[in-house]
C-alpha positions in Angstrom: 0.0 0.0 0.0 1.0 3.6 -0.4 0.6 6.4 2.1 -2.1 9.0 1.5 -1.0 11.9 -0.7 -0.7 14.3 2.3 2.4 12.5 3.3 4.0 13.2 -0.1 4.1 16.9 0.5 7.2 17.8 2.5 5.7 20.7 4.4 2.5 18.8 5.3 4.5 15.8 6.4 6.6 18.0 8.6 3.5 19.4 10.3 2.0 16.0 10.7 5.2 14.9 12.4 5.1 17.9 14.7 1.5 17.2 15.7 2.4 13.5 16.3 5.4 14.5 18.5 3.3 17.0 20.5 0.7 14.2 21.2 3.1 11.3 21.6 1.8 9.5 18.5 4.0 7.3 16.4 4.0 8.8 12.9 4.6 5.4 11.3 1.6 4.0 13.0 -0.5 6.9 11.8 0.8 6.3 8.2 -0.1 2.6 8.4 -3.6 3.4 9.8 -4.2 6.0 7.1 -3.1 3.5 4.4 -5.7 1.0 5.6 -8.5 3.6 5.8 -7.5 4.9 2.3 -7.5 1.3 0.9 -11.1 0.8 2.1 -12.3 4.3 1.1 -14.8 4.3 -1.7 -15.0 0.5 -1.7 -18.4 0.4 0.0 -17.3 -2.5 2.1 -16.3 -2.7 5.8 -15.5 -6.3 6.0 -11.9 -6.8 6.9 -11.1 -3.2 8.0 -11.1 -4.1 11.7 -8.7 -7.0 11.1 -6.4 -4.8 9.0 -6.3 -2.1 11.6 -5.6 -4.7 14.3 -2.6 -5.9 12.2 -1.3 -2.3 12.1 -1.5 -2.1 15.9 0.1 -5.5 16.3 3.0 -4.5 14.0 3.4 -1.2 16.0 3.5 -3.1 19.3 6.0 -5.6 17.9 8.3 -2.7 16.7 7.9 -1.0 20.1 8.9 -4.2 21.9 11.8 -4.8 19.6 10.5 -8.0 18.0 
């Protein structure tokens, strides 16, 4: 998957990173979650979105725990 276009713009990405830092949010987790939501956007289906979001959180926790 590819990150949403807002992450392509250097200035917008910098601002997103600042907001993430101020709120103790992992920017890579945010990107992963946005990719999932974007992938389902416009598809008209919801089946699988919860599982895919759970995979993002699991991957984040694995990275955070050094696995």
